[in-house]
N, C-alpha and C positions, 0 to 999 in steps of 0.2 A: 504494500500500500504506500508506495513511494511518495505520492503527492501529499497524502495525509501526514506522512512522517516528516516531510520538509517543514510543515507548519505545526508539528507536534499536536495534531488533532486526532482524536479517536476516529477510525474509519466509520462513518455513519452518513446516512442520507440527510439527517437533521444536524445542521451545524450553526454556530453563531456567526452570522455574516459580519457583525461589528468586530468580533474577536479575530476573525480571519483577516479583515482589513487591517487591524492593528498589527498583527503579526507580519502581514505583507509589507507594511511600511517599515517596520523594524528590519526585516530581512533585506529589503531593497536598499535601505540606508547602509547596512553592514556590507553588502556584496555588490553595490553599484560599481560598474566598471570605472567611473570617474575617480573613485577613491584609490584606484590602482594605476592611475595614469603615469606615475613616476616609479612604478614597480617594474621588475623584470618581465620579459615576454611571457614566461610561464605563469606568473601570478596574474598578469593581465588576461591571459587566455582562460585561466581557472575562474576569474571573476566574471568574465563574459558568459561562460558556461553556467555558472551558478545563478547569475542574474536571469539568464534565459529560462532556466529550469524553474526558478521562483515565479517568473511571469507565467509560464505555461501551467504550472500547478494552480496558480491563482485563477487563471481564466477558466479552468475546469471546475475547481471547487466552489467558485462563487455563483455558478450557474446550475440551477436545479437539474436540468436535463443532462448537461454534460457530466455533472457529479453522479447522477444515477447511472448513466452509461458506464462511467469509469468504475463505479462499485461493481457493476455486473461483470465488466471486463476483468477486474481484479479477482473475482470469484469464478472466473472461467465460464461465464454464462453468456451465451449468444442471445442477442435481442431477436426475438421471433417477429416475423412480419405477418404472422397470422392474426387476423382481427376477427372477433366474433361477429356473427351476422347482425345482432342487435345494435352493435356499435356502428356497423356500416350503414344501417338504416338511419341511425341518429346523425351520422356524418352528412348523409344526403339531405336530411331535413334541415340541418343547420345551414348547409350551403344554399339550399333553396330559400330559406328564410332571409339570409343575408342578401342574396340576389334580388329578392322581391322588395326588400327595404333599402336598397343601395342608395336611395336619395332621401331617405327619411332619417335625419340625424337622431331624433329622439328614440325611434325604434331601434336603430343601430346601437345607441347607448344602452338601451334596455337589454339587447342581446349580449352586448359586451359585459354588462354587469352579471348576467346569467353565466357567461363563460368564465368570468373571474371567480365566481363562487364555485364553479365546477373544477377549476384549476386548484383552488384551495382544498377541495375534497380529494382530488387526485394526489396532492402532496401528502395529505393525512394518510391515505391508503398506501402510498409508496413507502412512507416512513414506517408504517405498521408492518408492511411486508419485509422491508429490509431489517427491521428490529427482530422479526421472527425468523430471519434468514431464509425466507421463502423467496428465493431469487427467481425462480421460474415464474411465479405470479407477478413479481415486480417487473420482470422482462415483458410480460404481456401488457401490463399497465402503462409502461413507458411509451409504447406506441400511441396509445390513446391520449396520454398526456401531451405528447408532441403535437398530435393533430389539433387538440383543443387549444394549445398554445399558439399554433400557427393561425387558427381561426381568430383568436383573440387579437393577434397582431394585424391580421387582415382588416378586421373591423376598425381597429385604431387608425390605420392608414386611411380607410374610407371616411371616417369621421373627420380626420385632419384635412382631407381633400375638400370636404363640404364647408369647412371654415373659411 
């Protein structure tokens, strides 16, 4: 669990984003390549590698989807592309709803709120499954979570275009 180790965080789906950010700033300050500008080439190279790894780890750990995928990868679980039929129907219904209301800002905002609540529920379910070490179930949930997240972003863009 290399990325979690870098930040001295227990591998988990649920992490403190503020704590992660604090640790990121401390590590970046300590290993930033500019601090090694007057060091030998080997130390400069090591600082660059460390800084890059710190950044990569931060980008993964701060994002719910990337963190979930990383946890699955660390536990040697492949993310399945199989989606249950009920969710496929739900997908189509959301897409249709969004298309039908594409020029109605208040309706889009209502759908966005609904999706935001659903994302919150997916986070709770993912956290519960990771805590139970039910990685197979988490793998199935992550695809649905990704789709709902994409829809949420799509609506946000549509609302911004209407402004």
